[in-house]
ChimeraX commands (.cxc) that place a marker at each C-alpha (Angstrom):
marker #1 position -7.80,15.64,-19.11 radius 0.5
marker #1 position -11.03,15.52,-17.11 radius 0.5
marker #1 position -14.29,17.12,-18.28 radius 0.5
marker #1 position -15.24,18.10,-14.74 radius 0.5
marker #1 position -12.72,20.57,-13.32 radius 0.5
marker #1 position -13.97,19.96,-9.81 radius 0.5
marker #1 position -13.92,16.15,-9.80 radius 0.5
marker #1 position -11.29,14.25,-7.98 radius 0.5
marker #1 position -8.66,12.65,-10.29 radius 0.5
marker #1 position -9.11,8.95,-10.74 radius 0.5
marker #1 position -5.62,8.36,-9.30 radius 0.5
marker #1 position -3.19,10.75,-7.53 radius 0.5
marker #1 position -0.58,12.28,-9.74 radius 0.5
marker #1 position 2.72,10.44,-9.90 radius 0.5
marker #1 position 5.46,11.48,-7.52 radius 0.5
marker #1 position 8.65,13.26,-8.55 radius 0.5
marker #1 position 11.94,12.89,-6.72 radius 0.5
marker #1 position 15.72,12.91,-6.90 radius 0.5
marker #1 position 17.37,9.64,-6.03 radius 0.5
marker #1 position 20.48,7.45,-6.03 radius 0.5
marker #1 position 20.11,4.19,-8.10 radius 0.5
marker #1 position 22.21,1.19,-7.17 radius 0.5
marker #1 position 24.24,-0.21,-10.04 radius 0.5
marker #1 position 23.35,-3.52,-11.69 radius 0.5
marker #1 position 26.33,-5.09,-9.99 radius 0.5
marker #1 position 24.97,-4.05,-6.53 radius 0.5
marker #1 position 21.65,-5.67,-7.11 radius 0.5
marker #1 position 23.04,-9.16,-6.23 radius 0.5
marker #1 position 24.36,-7.69,-2.95 radius 0.5
marker #1 position 20.88,-6.21,-2.21 radius 0.5
marker #1 position 19.21,-9.53,-3.19 radius 0.5
marker #1 position 21.46,-11.32,-0.62 radius 0.5
marker #1 position 20.68,-8.71,2.13 radius 0.5
marker #1 position 17.03,-9.35,1.48 radius 0.5
marker #1 position 17.50,-13.02,1.72 radius 0.5
marker #1 position 19.32,-12.64,4.98 radius 0.5
marker #1 position 16.90,-10.35,6.65 radius 0.5
marker #1 position 13.39,-10.80,5.27 radius 0.5
marker #1 position 12.48,-13.86,7.45 radius 0.5
marker #1 position 13.07,-11.99,10.68 radius 0.5
marker #1 position 10.54,-9.35,9.78 radius 0.5
marker #1 position 7.63,-11.51,8.75 radius 0.5
marker #1 position 6.23,-12.38,5.31 radius 0.5
marker #1 position 7.30,-9.78,2.79 radius 0.5
marker #1 position 6.88,-8.63,-0.77 radius 0.5
marker #1 position 10.29,-7.79,-2.32 radius 0.5
marker #1 position 10.76,-4.51,-4.16 radius 0.5
marker #1 position 11.66,-5.04,-7.82 radius 0.5
marker #1 position 15.32,-4.27,-8.55 radius 0.5
marker #1 position 14.24,-1.59,-11.03 radius 0.5
marker #1 position 12.48,0.33,-8.14 radius 0.5
marker #1 position 15.28,0.14,-5.55 radius 0.5
marker #1 position 16.65,3.61,-4.75 radius 0.5
marker #1 position 17.82,5.95,-2.04 radius 0.5
marker #1 position 15.62,9.08,-2.06 radius 0.5
marker #1 position 17.45,12.27,-1.95 radius 0.5
marker #1 position 14.75,14.91,-2.26 radius 0.5
marker #1 position 11.02,14.38,-2.67 radius 0.5
marker #1 position 9.47,17.11,-4.82 radius 0.5
marker #1 position 5.81,16.14,-4.50 radius 0.5
marker #1 position 3.09,15.08,-6.92 radius 0.5
marker #1 position 2.89,17.58,-9.82 radius 0.5
marker #1 position 0.29,17.37,-12.47 radius 0.5
marker #1 position 1.40,15.91,-15.82 radius 0.5
marker #1 position 1.48,19.28,-17.47 radius 0.5
marker #1 position 3.80,20.71,-14.75 radius 0.5
marker #1 position 6.46,18.06,-15.22 radius 0.5
marker #1 position 8.22,19.50,-18.28 radius 0.5
marker #1 position 8.80,22.86,-16.58 radius 0.5
marker #1 position 9.95,21.09,-13.43 radius 0.5
marker #1 position 12.50,19.05,-15.39 radius 0.5
marker #1 position 13.74,22.21,-17.22 radius 0.5
marker #1 position 14.12,23.90,-13.83 radius 0.5
marker #1 position 16.08,20.93,-12.45 radius 0.5
marker #1 position 18.38,21.05,-15.47 radius 0.5
marker #1 position 19.02,24.78,-14.95 radius 0.5
marker #1 position 19.38,24.39,-11.19 radius 0.5
marker #1 position 21.90,21.56,-11.48 radius 0.5
marker #1 position 23.95,22.41,-14.48 radius 0.5
marker #1 position 26.74,23.77,-12.28 radius 0.5
marker #1 position 26.36,21.49,-9.33 radius 0.5
marker #1 position 29.63,19.92,-8.35 radius 0.5
marker #1 position 29.79,17.14,-5.70 radius 0.5
marker #1 position 32.12,14.21,-5.21 radius 0.5
marker #1 position 31.15,10.51,-5.80 radius 0.5
marker #1 position 30.86,8.56,-2.54 radius 0.5
marker #1 position 30.28,5.16,-0.98 radius 0.5
marker #1 position 27.16,4.80,1.08 radius 0.5
marker #1 position 27.37,2.16,3.91 radius 0.5
marker #1 position 24.04,0.74,4.87 radius 0.5
marker #1 position 24.79,-0.88,8.23 radius 0.5
marker #1 position 21.34,-1.07,9.83 radius 0.5
marker #1 position 18.18,-3.06,9.12 radius 0.5
marker #1 position 14.62,-2.55,10.40 radius 0.5
marker #1 position 11.05,-1.63,9.52 radius 0.5
marker #1 position 10.37,2.03,8.73 radius 0.5
marker #1 position 6.91,3.47,8.68 radius 0.5
marker #1 position 4.08,1.05,8.43 radius 0.5
marker #1 position 5.81,-1.82,6.71 radius 0.5
marker #1 position 9.01,-0.97,4.79 radius 0.5
marker #1 position 11.82,-3.31,5.42 radius 0.5
marker #1 position 14.91,-1.10,4.94 radius 0.5
marker #1 position 18.66,-1.06,5.02 radius 0.5
marker #1 position 19.74,2.21,6.51 radius 0.5
marker #1 position 23.00,4.16,7.06 radius 0.5
marker #1 position 23.94,4.94,10.68 radius 0.5
marker #1 position 26.02,7.80,9.29 radius 0.5
marker #1 position 25.73,10.02,6.29 radius 0.5
marker #1 position 28.98,10.28,4.26 radius 0.5
marker #1 position 30.14,13.95,4.07 radius 0.5
marker #1 position 29.92,13.98,0.22 radius 0.5
marker #1 position 26.27,12.83,0.48 radius 0.5
marker #1 position 25.51,15.50,3.05 radius 0.5
marker #1 position 27.04,18.07,0.73 radius 0.5
marker #1 position 25.02,16.74,-2.20 radius 0.5
marker #1 position 21.80,16.90,-0.07 radius 0.5
marker #1 position 22.49,20.52,0.95 radius 0.5
marker #1 position 23.32,21.72,-2.53 radius 0.5
marker #1 position 20.39,19.84,-4.07 radius 0.5
marker #1 position 17.93,21.36,-1.60 radius 0.5
marker #1 position 19.35,24.86,-2.20 radius 0.5
marker #1 position 19.15,24.44,-5.94 radius 0.5
marker #1 position 15.57,23.13,-5.73 radius 0.5
marker #1 position 14.56,26.11,-3.54 radius 0.5
marker #1 position 16.11,28.59,-5.95 radius 0.5
marker #1 position 14.16,27.07,-8.90 radius 0.5
marker #1 position 11.02,26.52,-6.85 radius 0.5
marker #1 position 11.00,22.80,-7.62 radius 0.5
marker #1 position 9.69,21.51,-4.29 radius 0.5
marker #1 position 6.00,21.22,-3.94 radius 0.5
marker #1 position 6.10,19.84,-0.38 radius 0.5
marker #1 position 8.27,20.20,2.71 radius 0.5
marker #1 position 10.88,17.43,2.35 radius 0.5
marker #1 position 11.96,15.50,5.37 radius 0.5
marker #1 position 15.54,15.56,6.65 radius 0.5
marker #1 position 17.71,13.18,4.80 radius 0.5
marker #1 position 18.00,9.72,6.52 radius 0.5
marker #1 position 19.75,7.51,3.87 radius 0.5
marker #1 position 17.90,4.21,3.44 radius 0.5
marker #1 position 16.90,1.77,0.74 radius 0.5
marker #1 position 13.64,-0.22,0.92 radius 0.5
marker #1 position 14.11,-4.00,0.20 radius 0.5
marker #1 position 10.52,-5.15,0.73 radius 0.5
marker #1 position 7.19,-4.46,2.36 radius 0.5
marker #1 position 6.17,-6.76,5.17 radius 0.5
marker #1 position 2.83,-7.60,6.78 radius 0.5
marker #1 position 3.00,-4.62,9.15 radius 0.5
marker #1 position 5.09,-6.31,11.81 radius 0.5
marker #1 position 7.10,-3.51,13.62 radius 0.5
marker #1 position 10.81,-3.96,14.38 radius 0.5
marker #1 position 13.35,-1.56,15.77 radius 0.5
marker #1 position 16.43,-0.78,13.69 radius 0.5
marker #1 position 19.41,-2.95,14.49 radius 0.5
marker #1 position 23.02,-3.31,13.28 radius 0.5
marker #1 position 23.63,-5.66,10.40 radius 0.5
marker #1 position 26.51,-6.63,8.15 radius 0.5
marker #1 position 27.33,-3.51,6.07 radius 0.5
marker #1 position 26.27,-3.19,2.44 radius 0.5
marker #1 position 28.40,-0.67,0.55 radius 0.5
marker #1 position 26.99,1.07,-2.49 radius 0.5
marker #1 position 29.15,3.34,-4.67 radius 0.5
marker #1 position 27.40,6.25,-6.33 radius 0.5
marker #1 position 28.78,8.51,-9.13 radius 0.5
marker #1 position 25.46,9.99,-10.29 radius 0.5
marker #1 position 21.95,10.84,-9.19 radius 0.5
marker #1 position 18.64,10.98,-11.03 radius 0.5
marker #1 position 15.31,12.66,-11.19 radius 0.5
marker #1 position 12.56,10.01,-11.19 radius 0.5
marker #1 position 8.86,9.97,-11.85 radius 0.5
marker #1 position 6.84,7.46,-9.92 radius 0.5
marker #1 position 3.42,6.01,-10.72 radius 0.5
marker #1 position 4.53,3.13,-12.95 radius 0.5
marker #1 position 4.05,-0.23,-11.30 radius 0.5
marker #1 position 7.34,-1.99,-12.42 radius 0.5
marker #1 position 9.89,0.84,-12.79 radius 0.5
marker #1 position 10.40,4.54,-12.52 radius 0.5
marker #1 position 10.76,6.87,-15.41 radius 0.5
marker #1 position 14.13,8.61,-15.44 radius 0.5
marker #1 position 13.68,12.26,-16.34 radius 0.5
marker #1 position 17.27,13.53,-15.76 radius 0.5
marker #1 position 20.69,12.24,-14.75 radius 0.5
marker #1 position 23.59,14.18,-13.26 radius 0.5
marker #1 position 27.15,12.97,-12.73 radius 0.5
marker #1 position 29.10,13.41,-9.51 radius 0.5
marker #1 position 32.72,14.28,-9.63 radius 0.5
marker link #1:1,2 radius 0.2
marker link #1:2,3 radius 0.2
marker link #1:3,4 radius 0.2
marker link #1:4,5 radius 0.2
marker link #1:5,6 radius 0.2
marker link #1:6,7 radius 0.2
marker link #1:7,8 radius 0.2
marker link #1:8,9 radius 0.2
marker link #1:9,10 radius 0.2
marker link #1:10,11 radius 0.2
marker link #1:11,12 radius 0.2
marker link #1:12,13 radius 0.2
marker link #1:13,14 radius 0.2
marker link #1:14,15 radius 0.2
marker link #1:15,16 radius 0.2
marker link #1:16,17 radius 0.2
marker link #1:17,18 radius 0.2
marker link #1:18,19 radius 0.2
marker link #1:19,20 radius 0.2
marker link #1:20,21 radius 0.2
marker link #1:21,22 radius 0.2
marker link #1:22,23 radius 0.2
marker link #1:23,24 radius 0.2
marker link #1:24,25 radius 0.2
marker link #1:25,26 radius 0.2
marker link #1:26,27 radius 0.2
marker link #1:27,28 radius 0.2
marker link #1:28,29 radius 0.2
marker link #1:29,30 radius 0.2
marker link #1:30,31 radius 0.2
marker link #1:31,32 radius 0.2
marker link #1:32,33 radius 0.2
marker link #1:33,34 radius 0.2
marker link #1:34,35 radius 0.2
marker link #1:35,36 radius 0.2
marker link #1:36,37 radius 0.2
marker link #1:37,38 radius 0.2
marker link #1:38,39 radius 0.2
marker link #1:39,40 radius 0.2
marker link #1:40,41 radius 0.2
marker link #1:41,42 radius 0.2
marker link #1:42,43 radius 0.2
marker link #1:43,44 radius 0.2
marker link #1:44,45 radius 0.2
marker link #1:45,46 radius 0.2
marker link #1:46,47 radius 0.2
marker link #1:47,48 radius 0.2
marker link #1:48,49 radius 0.2
marker link #1:49,50 radius 0.2
marker link #1:50,51 radius 0.2
marker link #1:51,52 radius 0.2
marker link #1:52,53 radius 0.2
marker link #1:53,54 radius 0.2
marker link #1:54,55 radius 0.2
marker link #1:55,56 radius 0.2
marker link #1:56,57 radius 0.2
marker link #1:57,58 radius 0.2
marker link #1:58,59 radius 0.2
marker link #1:59,60 radius 0.2
marker link #1:60,61 radius 0.2
marker link #1:61,62 radius 0.2
marker link #1:62,63 radius 0.2
marker link #1:63,64 radius 0.2
marker link #1:64,65 radius 0.2
marker link #1:65,66 radius 0.2
marker link #1:66,67 radius 0.2
marker link #1:67,68 radius 0.2
marker link #1:68,69 radius 0.2
marker link #1:69,70 radius 0.2
marker link #1:70,71 radius 0.2
marker link #1:71,72 radius 0.2
marker link #1:72,73 radius 0.2
marker link #1:73,74 radius 0.2
marker link #1:74,75 radius 0.2
marker link #1:75,76 radius 0.2
marker link #1:76,77 radius 0.2
marker link #1:77,78 radius 0.2
marker link #1:78,79 radius 0.2
marker link #1:79,80 radius 0.2
marker link #1:80,81 radius 0.2
marker link #1:81,82 radius 0.2
marker link #1:82,83 radius 0.2
marker link #1:83,84 radius 0.2
marker link #1:84,85 radius 0.2
marker link #1:85,86 radius 0.2
marker link #1:86,87 radius 0.2
marker link #1:87,88 radius 0.2
marker link #1:88,89 radius 0.2
marker link #1:89,90 radius 0.2
marker link #1:90,91 radius 0.2
marker link #1:91,92 radius 0.2
marker link #1:92,93 radius 0.2
marker link #1:93,94 radius 0.2
marker link #1:94,95 radius 0.2
marker link #1:95,96 radius 0.2
marker link #1:96,97 radius 0.2
marker link #1:97,98 radius 0.2
marker link #1:98,99 radius 0.2
marker link #1:99,100 radius 0.2
marker link #1:100,101 radius 0.2
marker link #1:101,102 radius 0.2
marker link #1:102,103 radius 0.2
marker link #1:103,104 radius 0.2
marker link #1:104,105 radius 0.2
marker link #1:105,106 radius 0.2
marker link #1:106,107 radius 0.2
marker link #1:107,108 radius 0.2
marker link #1:108,109 radius 0.2
marker link #1:109,110 radius 0.2
marker link #1:110,111 radius 0.2
marker link #1:111,112 radius 0.2
marker link #1:112,113 radius 0.2
marker link #1:113,114 radius 0.2
marker link #1:114,115 radius 0.2
marker link #1:115,116 radius 0.2
marker link #1:116,117 radius 0.2
marker link #1:117,118 radius 0.2
marker link #1:118,119 radius 0.2
marker link #1:119,120 radius 0.2
marker link #1:120,121 radius 0.2
marker link #1:121,122 radius 0.2
marker link #1:122,123 radius 0.2
marker link #1:123,124 radius 0.2
marker link #1:124,125 radius 0.2
marker link #1:125,126 radius 0.2
marker link #1:126,127 radius 0.2
marker link #1:127,128 radius 0.2
marker link #1:128,129 radius 0.2
marker link #1:129,130 radius 0.2
marker link #1:130,131 radius 0.2
marker link #1:131,132 radius 0.2
marker link #1:132,133 radius 0.2
marker link #1:133,134 radius 0.2
marker link #1:134,135 radius 0.2
marker link #1:135,136 radius 0.2
marker link #1:136,137 radius 0.2
marker link #1:137,138 radius 0.2
marker link #1:138,139 radius 0.2
marker link #1:139,140 radius 0.2
marker link #1:140,141 radius 0.2
marker link #1:141,142 radius 0.2
marker link #1:142,143 radius 0.2
marker link #1:143,144 radius 0.2
marker link #1:144,145 radius 0.2
marker link #1:145,146 radius 0.2
marker link #1:146,147 radius 0.2
marker link #1:147,148 radius 0.2
marker link #1:148,149 radius 0.2
marker link #1:149,150 radius 0.2
marker link #1:150,151 radius 0.2
marker link #1:151,152 radius 0.2
marker link #1:152,153 radius 0.2
marker link #1:153,154 radius 0.2
marker link #1:154,155 radius 0.2
marker link #1:155,156 radius 0.2
marker link #1:156,157 radius 0.2
marker link #1:157,158 radius 0.2
marker link #1:158,159 radius 0.2
marker link #1:159,160 radius 0.2
marker link #1:160,161 radius 0.2
marker link #1:161,162 radius 0.2
marker link #1:162,163 radius 0.2
marker link #1:163,164 radius 0.2
marker link #1:164,165 radius 0.2
marker link #1:165,166 radius 0.2
marker link #1:166,167 radius 0.2
marker link #1:167,168 radius 0.2
marker link #1:168,169 radius 0.2
marker link #1:169,170 radius 0.2
marker link #1:170,171 radius 0.2
marker link #1:171,172 radius 0.2
marker link #1:172,173 radius 0.2
marker link #1:173,174 radius 0.2
marker link #1:174,175 radius 0.2
marker link #1:175,176 radius 0.2
marker link #1:176,177 radius 0.2
marker link #1:177,178 radius 0.2
marker link #1:178,179 radius 0.2
marker link #1:179,180 radius 0.2
marker link #1:180,181 radius 0.2
marker link #1:181,182 radius 0.2
marker link #1:182,183 radius 0.2
marker link #1:183,184 radius 0.2
marker link #1:184,185 radius 0.2
view
């Protein structure tokens, strides 16, 4: 805790978000996708396997003292959530934003669209969101490049099966802190 209430924090608070985590078995497939695509998009820094994810719903950057109540709210909001497991096909590659080399889905599976809608509704009911979240566009960041832009293009599909989603806290360099896990199905 800071002594000066009006001073800027030394670092921004960590982010909080719901996400899909690839299984350990899927990491080799993602490593191969990175190997195949990274050279075309310039020098890049790979994302550690422990940080690879598909963001579902970004909640914002709450203060540390707000996180326990947000986690409790998430548990209340999602205790009755029912959605089916699904396979996400990432069939596009490109650079998003300033420098994120990503695999993206050209289509959102119906079960993922349903999960997204129900998750947003539950977060709204429990007032979990601290920012306006963008529309879901399923993608997974493989690396960060040198800023070279590249349009999205078709690629060999990478299929990832998901039967759960998690609430993650960012701000840790090597991995995310898992604050909650919910099964699908």
